[in-house]
N, C-alpha and C positions, 0 to 999 in steps of 0.2 A: 537728215544728217548725211554729209558726203563721206567718201571713203577716207579722206585725210582725217576728218574728225573722228570717225569710227575707230581707226587704227590708233590715233592718239589717246582716245578714251581707254582703249585696251592697255596702252602703256601706263596710263594713270592708274588703272586698276591693279596692275603689277606693282607700281610704286607703293600703293597702299600696304602691301605685304611687309614692307620694310619698316613701317611706323612702329616705334617702340624699341627698335633694335639698332637704328642707324644714328640716332641723335647724339651729339649736336649737329651732325651732318644732315643734309636734306634727303628726303625720300625720293628716289628716282626710279623710273621704269623705262624699258626700251623694247621695241618690237622691230624685227627686220623682215622685210617683204621682198620677194623676187617672183616676177611673173604672176602677180596677184595671189601669191601663196605666202603665208607666214612661215618663214624658215628658221626663225630664232626669237626667243623671248628671254628677258632677263630683268632683274631688279637689284638694287643695292640691298644686300641682305643683312649686313652687319658692319658696324663702325670699324673702319680700318681694313675692311675686306674689299674685294674687287667691286668696281662700279657696275652699274646696270648695263652699260654699253659692252663692257668686257664679258659679262655673263651672257648677254644675248649672242655675241659672236662665238662664245664657247658652246652655246647651245647649237649653233649651226654646225660646228665641228662634230659634236656628238651625233647629230643627225646625218653627218656625212655630206653636207651641202656646202659648196663654195659660195660665200657671200659677195664675191666680186661682182660688181655691177648692180648690187641690190640697193634698196632704200631703207634707211633707219628712221624710226619715229621715237624720239626721246623727250622726256618731260622737262629736262633742264639742259641748258647748254653744256656740251661735253667739255671737260676740263682740259686745259692745255699746259698745266704746270705739274711738277713733280711733288707729290705729297706723300701720304702713306702708301699710295699706289702710283704707278706711272701715268703719264698723260693719256687720256682716252682719245684725244685727237690723233695722236701718232698711230695708235692701234687701228683707228678707223681708216686712216690714210693707207696704212700698210695692208689692210684687208681689201682695199680696192672698192669700197662702197662708192656709189655714184651720186646718191642724194642723201641728205639728212634733214629731216623735219624736226624743228625744235619748238616746244611749247612756250618756253620763256628763257630769256637771257639770265644768266647767273649774275646777281648784283654784287658778288664778292669783288674786292679790290684786285685780286689776282686773276679774275675772269673778266666780267664786264664786256663781253663781246670778243675777247681775244681768241677764244676757242673757235668761234664762228669764222673769224677772219682767217685763222690758220687753215681751216677746212676749205674755205673759198680760194685761198692762195694755192692750195693743192689741186684745184680744179674740180672740187666737189660742190655740187649745187646745194645751197642751204636755204630753207624757208623757215621763217619764225612766226610765232604768234598764234599757232593753232591750239585752241583750248587753253589760251593763256590764263584766263581768270581761274579756271579749275586748277591749273598747275600752281598758281600763286596761293590759292586757298589751301592746297595740300601742304605747302611749306611756309605758311604765314609766320610762325615763330622765327624760322631761319631768315626770312626776308627782312623782318623788322630788325632783328639783331644785327644783321649785316649792314643795313642802311643807317641805323641810328645808334648802335652800340647798346641799346636797352633791351631788357628781356621782355618777352611776351607774357602777359598775365591772363590766366584763365580762372574765372570764378566758377566753382562747382558746388552745388548743393542738391540734396534730395528733400522733397517736401510732400506732404499730403495735399489733398485738394483744398483744404482750408488753411494752407500756408504754414503748417507746423513742421519743424525740422527734426524733432526728436519725440520719442515716446517716454512718458513718465516711468520712473522706476518704483516698484517692480513692474515689468511690462504687463499690460493687461492682456488677457486671453492668450498668453504665451507668445505674443508678437513682440519681438525685440528690435525689428528694423523697420524703417519707413519704406524703403525700396526692396524689390525682390532680388533673388539670387543672380539673375541674369544682368540686372543693372549693376550690382556690386562687382561682378566680373568685368563689366565694361569700364568701371571706375579704375580698375587696375591697369587697363589699357591706357587710360589717360595718364596715370602715374608713370607708366613706362616711357611715355613720350616726354615727360617733364624732367627738368634737371633739379628742381627744388619743389618742396611741398610746405605750405604754411598754414598754421592754425593759431588761434588765440589761446591764451592761458585758460580761459573758462572751458574750452573744449578738452584741454589736457586734464583739468581737475575733474570734470564731469564724466568723460568717456574713457580716459586713460588709453589713448590710441597708441599704436606702434608706428603707423605712417610709413610702412615699407611697401615694396612691390611684391605681389604674389601672382605667379612664380617670378622670381627675380630675374632669371636669365642673365645674371651678371650686372643687372642695372642697379646703380647706387644713387639714391636720392639724398640731397641735402635737406634735412628736416629743420624747419625754422619755427620758433614759437615766439609770438608777440607777448611779452611778459613785463609790463612796465614796472612792477614792484617786486620782482624776483619771488613770485609765489609758487614757482614750479616745485612739485613734491619730489624730494630726492629719491623716493622709492617708486616713482612712476616708471612705466615701460620705456619711455623715451630716454630717461636718464640711465636706466639700467643697461640699455643697449648702445649708449653713446660711444663706446670704444669700438663697436662693431659697425655702426651706421652713423654717418656724420650728423651732428646735432648742433644747432645754433640757437642760443637764447638771446633775443633782442630786447634790450631793456634801457631804461633811463640811466644816464651816467650817475645821477644823484642816488639811485637805488643801490648801485655798487658801492658808492662812497659811504652810504648809510649802513650797508650790510656786507662788508668786505669778506666776512667769514662764510657767508652763504655763497657768494660768488666764487670763493676759493674751493669750496666743496663741489660746486657744479663743475668747475674746471678739472678738478682731480678725478671726477667721474668720467671725463673724456669729452665733455661738451665745451663749445666755445661760447664765451659771453661777449657779445657785441653790444656796444653802448652808443647812445645818441644823446645830444644835448638838446634841451628844450629851448627853441628859439622862436622868434616872431616870423621867421622866413619860411623855408620849405618844411613841409610836414615830415614826421619821422618815417612815414611810408615812402616818400620820395627818396629820402636818404638811404633807406634799406634797399630799394630797387637799384639805386646807384651802385651800392656796394656789391649786391648780388651780380649785377651786370659786369662789374670789374672782375669778378671771380669766374666769369665765363658761363654763368647760368643763363641759358638762352630762353628757357621756358619755365615759368613759375606757376604752379597749381595751388590755388587758394581754396582750402576746404574748411574755413573757419565758420563761426556762428554768425547770426544775423548782424551783429555790430561790426565785426571784421569785414564781412562782405559789403555792407553798406558803406563803410569807410573807403574802400577801394573805389566804389562807384562814385561817391561824393567827390573824391579827389581826381576823378577822371583817369584812373590808373588801370582800369580793366579793359582788356582788348577783346575778350571773349567770355560768354556766359554759357554754362552747361547746366541744365536743370533736369533732374529726374522727378517726374510727377507720378505718385502712386495713387491708385484709385481707392483712397481711404479718406474718410472724414473723421478726424480724431477728437475734435471738440476739446473738452476739459482733460482728456487723456493724453493730449499732445502738449509739448512745451517748445521753447525756443521759437516763438512766432516770428516769421520773417516779415510779416506785414507791418508791424510796429516800427522797427528801425527804418524800413524802406520809405516810410512816410516822411522821413527827414530829407529825402531827395526833393530839391526845389524844382527840378526840371525832369520831364519825362525822357526816358532813354529808349530809343527804338533800336531793334536789332536788325542787322543786315545779313544777307546770305544765310538765312534761317534754314536749319535742317531739322526734320522731325523723324524719329525712329522709334519703333516699338521694341521693348525688351520684356518679354513675357507680358504681364498685365500693365507694366509701367510704360510711360511715354518719356522719351528723352528729347528735350527741345534745346537746341544750341544755336548760337548766332554771334556775330561780331557786333561790338558796341559802337563802331564807327565805320565809315567807308574807308578803311585803311588800305585797301588793295586796289 
């Protein structure tokens, strides 16, 4: 690994710290070096807050070092437009930096190389493409939404070694969860990155989940329930908290027509009832993703049961899979077998850019369902 790659990987590691706090903006990190010495570090810490480049230059000021003539390594092209914050390019030019190394060009319409062009026009040397793949993987949801206008879909589940997604009630031997505590904490990190979380009605009836982020850190998820026949219990946690946390019940148009009083009660509780028509064309999941994308949801996390998960895979709508595998064989004490519905898939799905991590005794395996980057 050469010095440029090493320093860019340091910037990427800084960018990781912003995940879960900056969305729907991308996570960005920056490192400033002068005379083979790092004199400033920064990352985008919070949506609407200063960008990584600004924080890195502020770090130089705190250390009492002038960044004039220094080089910056940044994971995404510096912005050149006025948004919630001022343009980073102008700050870089004003600071007198001599070189800027950029991992990837910002695909946004207001960027697309304009920031790099502005820096070069000011006499700053710019080099792009260092650790580009890693930078794209870091912000894959942002890149897809920017390029296509469609939200990124992550399927997540926890399973035993024999493919069971749940433990029968009452839980045997006092064990109520498939995965361990460390895995469950990691799931909340996934939720903080997403803009919406989706489950099927069977999960609501069986588990009565709340589907919020803990700790929230101000993060608000849109909670979505696939409920074709309006079976959602009016006394479930989702409905009870609908006025506090956004909730959408996605159902057939015919179900509302057949049960207008149920739909009205759900609405009065604070939830939105969104309907679809049964047609021979696009599936209801395609229509739902269209609607969520229009509403600005960049990243959807699907935590449904085997049928819901399989439906997204069959329709080719999943971009990423995250599976927590616990070292348990449940046998008859387990329920919601993932292997049955998955047998409906007619083609094998290989994962790309696979990552494997340990969380206590559990193993998390994640990967992309296609070579999208």
